[in-house]
N, C-alpha and C positions, 0 to 999 in steps of 0.2 A: 659422914652423915648427910643424907639427902636434905636439901633445903625445902622449905614450904613457902612458895611464892604465890601470892594472890594477885590477880588483876581484876579490879572492880570497875565496871563500866555501867554507869546509870543509863537506862534504856530510853532512847528518844528524848534526850534530856530536856531541851527547850520545850518541846511539846508536852512532856510529862509535867513539867513545872506549871505550864499554863493550865493544864487540866486540873492540877491540884488547886490552883488559885481560883479557878472557875469550874466546879465539878460538873456543871451542865455540859461542858465541852466533851466530857468523857464518852458520851453516847454518840458522838458525831465525828466524822473525819475532819481533822483540823490540820492546818499548816502554819507554821510561824514564818512570816516573810514581811517584806515591805509593802507599801501601797501598790495597788494594781493598775492605776490609771495610766502609767507610763510604759515605755516599751521594754524595760529591762528589770522589773522586779523579779526576784528569785526566791525559791523555797529554801529556807535555812534549816528547817526541821519539820517532821510530820509525825503524827501518831500512827499506831498500827492499823486503825481503820482506814486512814488515808493511804497507807502503804499497800493495803489490799486492792486499791484502785490503780496501782502501778505508779503512784506518785513518788518521785525520787528527790533527794536533796540536791540542790544546785540547778534544777530545771526552772525555766521561766514560769511565772505564776499563770500566765495565760495558757500554757501547756497543761499545767496541773488542773486548771478549771475545765479544760476540754475533757480530761479524763474523768473528772468528778465535778459536775456543774454546781452541786450543793456543798462543795468544800468550804469550810469556814476559815477565813483568813484572819490570823491573829498577829498583831505587831509584836516585835520582840521587847521583852522587859529585862534588860541585862542585869539590873540591880538585883532582881529576884533570883536570877540564875547564880549570881555570885554568892548570895546569901545561902542558898541550898548547897552549893559546892563547899563552902566553908563549914557548914553544919555537918556535911558528910565526912569531911576530914576530921572533925572533932570526934565522930564515932570511930573512925579508923584509929585515932590516937589512943583510944581505950584499950587497944590490942597490941599496938606496936608504935614505936617512934621512927621506924625505918619505912618511910613513905616517900614515894617518888611520883609526883603528879605528872599527868600527861594531858594537859588541857583541863577545862573546868569539870568534865564529867568522868575522867578516867584516872586511876591511880594504881601503881604497883605497891604491894605491901610485902615485906619480908617478915613472916610470923614464925620463923624457925625457932627463935628463942622464946616464943610465947606459948609453945605447945605444952610445956609443963604446967602452965597455969590455966589455959583455956581449952585444951584438948587438941585434936588433930587439925591440920589445915582445913580439912573438909568441914569439921564442926565449927571452926571459927568463921568460915565462909558462910555457912547457913545462918549463924547468929548475926553476922553483919547484914546479910540479905534481909532478915526479918526486921532488924532494927531500922534499916534505911526505909523500908516500906511503912513500918508502924510510926516512926518518928517524923519522917520527912514527907511522906505521901507520894513517893516515887519508887520505882522498882530498879533493881540493879542485878546485872548478871556477873557472876564471879567465876573466873577461871582459877583452878588450883593446880600447881605443877611444881616440878623441881627446878625450873628456870623461868626467866622472864618471858622468853619468846613463846613457850608453850602455855604459860598462864594467860598471856594476851590472846593466843589462839583459842584457848578454852572459853574465854568470856564471849568470843565471837561465835562459837559453835552452838551455844545453847542459850536462846533468848525467848521471851523476856523472863525476868524474875526467877533465875535458875542458877545452879552451881554445876560446873563441869570439871571433872577430875581427869588429868592426864598424867599417867604414872610412868616411871622408868621402865617398868616391865612390859607395859602394853601400848606405849605411844606409837609404835610402828603400825599396829592394827588400827589404832584410833585416828591417826592423822595422815599417814602416808597415802591413803586413797584420795585425800582432798586435793583440789587444784593448787598448783604451785603459787598462784596469785594470792592464796589465803595466808601465806607465810609473811611475817613481818619483814619489811625491806624489799619485797618483790612487788614493785609498782606495775602499772599498766604497760609501760614501755619495756621494762625488763621481762615481763611475762611474755610479751610478743617475741622477744629475742630467744627466750628459753623454748618457746613453742617451735621456733624454727630449728632448734637443736634436737627436737624430739622429746623435750622435757615438758610434760603436761601436768604431772602430779608432784606432790611433795616427796613421794617415794622415788619418782624418777630423778628428782633433784638430789636426793640423798645418795642414790646409787650411781650418779654421774661422776666421772673422774674429777677429783678436786683440782688437779693440775690444769685440766682443760677449762674448768670454770674460772680459775684464776687467770688463765691466759685470755679468756673472752671478756671477763668483767673486772679484772684486777682484784684488789683486796675485797671488794664487795662480793665477788664470786666465791671466794674462800669462806666469807662469813655466811653466805646463803647455804653453802654445803654444811657448815658446822651447825647452823640453826636446824636444818632438816634432819640432821643426825642426833639431835638432842645434846649438842656439845656447847651450848651457850652457857658461859660462866659469868656473864656480866652481873654486877652487883646492883641492888636497889640503892640508888643514890639519894640519900636523905636530904631533902630540901623542901622549902615551902613553895606553893604554886606562885606566890608573888615574886619569888626569886627568878622564875622562868620568863617572866613577861618582859620582852625586849622591844616590842613595837605595838602601837595601837593605830589603826588606820580606818579610813572610810573612803569609798570611791563610787562614782556614778558614771553612767553614760547619759549624756544630755539628750533632750528630746530633739534638738537640732544641733548641727555642728557649730562650734564656736569659731568666730572669724577674727577676733582681735582680743587684746589684753583686757579691755574694758568688760568683755563678756566672761573672761576667765575669773576675774576678781570676785564677783558674787558667788560663783561656784566654790572657790576655795574658802571663802568666808563661811559659807554654810557647812561645808565638810569639816572645817576646823572646829566648828561648834560641837559637832558630834564627837570628834576626837577628844576635845577638851572634856566633854561629858564622861567619856570612858576613863580618862585619866583620873577624874574625881572619884568615879565608882571604884577603881582599882587602887586608889590612894597612891598614885604615881606622878612623877614629873618627867618631862622630856628634856634631854640635853641636846637633842638634834632633831631635824625634820628631814623628810624625804618626799619627793613628788614623783608620780608616775603619770606620764602624758602619752596618750595614744591618739594618733591622728586618724583622719578618715580613710587612710589606706591600710589601717590596722597596724602600722608601724609604731612600736612602743619605745619610749626613752625614759630613763630614770636619772634623777640627780638628788644629792643630799648635801646638807651642811650642818654645822654646829649652831646651836642657839647661844646667845650671849650669856645666858644664865638658865638654870633649870626652871621650868615653868609648867603650869597647867592651863595657862591663859590661852583661850581660843583665839583672841585677837592677836596675841603675839605670834602664835603658831601660824595664823593666816597671813600676817604681814611678812613674816620671814619666808614662808613658802612662795608668796607672790614675788618677792624680791629675787628669790632663787629662780623662779620661772622666767622673769623678765630678762635675767642675765644669761639664760641658758637656751631657751627655745627660739628657733630661727624662723618659724612661720613659713615653712615650705608648703605645708598643707593645713587646712582647718583642723580643729581638734574635735575628737569624738568622745573621749572620756578622760576624766581627771581623778586621780587618787592622791590624798594627802595622808601622810603617816608621821606620827611622833615616834622617834627612835631613841635608842640608848636610854631607856627609862631607868629612873632611880626612885627609891622610896620617897614619898612626899615630904617626910620629915628629915631627909638627909641634909645635914648642915652644908651651907655654901657661903663662901667668903666673897662678897661683891668687890669688884675692883673700882678704880677711880673713874672708869668710863660708864659705870652703871649708876643711874639716879634712883636710889632706893625708894624715896617717897613717891616718885612717879610710878615705879613698878608696883608698889603697894596699892595705889589708887587703881591702876589698870586691873590688877588681880581682884580687887574688891568688886569692881563692876562685873567682872566675869563670874564671881561667886554669886552675885545677885541674880544674874541671868540664869545660871545653873540652878539655883534654888527655885526660881519661877518655873522653869521648864520641868523640873523634877516634880513639882507639886501640881502643875496645871497642864502639862503636855508641851511638846515642842512648838506648837502653833501659837502659844500664848504671847510670845515675843519673837519678832523676826527683824532682820536687818531691812531697812527701807529699800535697799538696792535689789532685794529679792521680790518686792511686791510687783505682781503682774509680769514677772519674768517668764516669758513663754518657753524659754530654753531650759529652765531649771525644773527638774522633776520634783515631786513631792519630797518633803524632808526625810521621809523614812524609806525611800526607794533604795534598794541595795543592789548595785550592779556587781560589786565585789566587796566582800566582807573580809577585813583583816583584823580580827578581834584578838588582840593580845597573843601574838605568836611567840613561841619559845625558840631558842637557838637549836 
């Protein structure tokens, strides 16, 4: 029996949520990004009107403004994105409990066993599409196929607010003419290597000798060949999006190079505040931290360590990161950018047994202060309360500038 796999991808997710929150945005090109005063704000998402001007995700805000001078810049509201993501999953659960999230805005659904109750995979897809739009105010593209790879491909092929069916009988005519880079697992570097082999389309990949692909790319080569030939048999892995979240991080490029540790500390303090905020939003605690340091020659180094106990505390994350930095960085060159990450996340309500080296009352006071700061910032914005060391700090960008966003990545 053929499976019915759906891949639901909410269109231009961040920007769509912002337009729903403020309907006046819908008639204008908008981009979700950080503040624009500094040198490395980037576009996190854009609506279709902005896309029409050639604006792309990941480019610098100043580049986007050159393409569209009247582009409306909107700061990210992660709490709202999480709310909509959770609400969408509740809709999916009305049709199946076999749901595999792929970030906040994408999910695979196995509705094979639901067809006797709700109709064909195509009918279920259309019903979900209409409910998402009517109940949540955003649109979704749904790919329907007999495996996960083609379902994902289908949701990419037809946007926005659409359903695309890829069948066992007709997938060769439907997808083989597409560029090989459209296939799941074929990144930019792999696509270049395939191009050098004369493989330009998915059909070329499907008809290339599997043994040769295995020789060139190892196991990944064999998987690409199977994907192109419709032989993916991977299951929809039932789990909650919160189970996927392994890291939460925030990074910036400073407006001027940092020349000593006293200049690094304020940066880590502010970055940790943003990381702590995300941990609260996602109801997570960190059991470790990691730092990424890039010097002014663009050489990057990374270090990580365990935390003494699971925490959401921004101050604890900052102090641990700074200790790690002081014990690791050798100052051969000034520093250009800093990233702070909370790693090995666990649910906030996970029980933990303190040992004799942990002072529980002190920890509780520390976390209470952080909760107050978090509450103030959530209600009145990030600028309502700031660390004194950041006042008039000419090397520190605005608090919402995003050089590199590492928002809850899955393994």
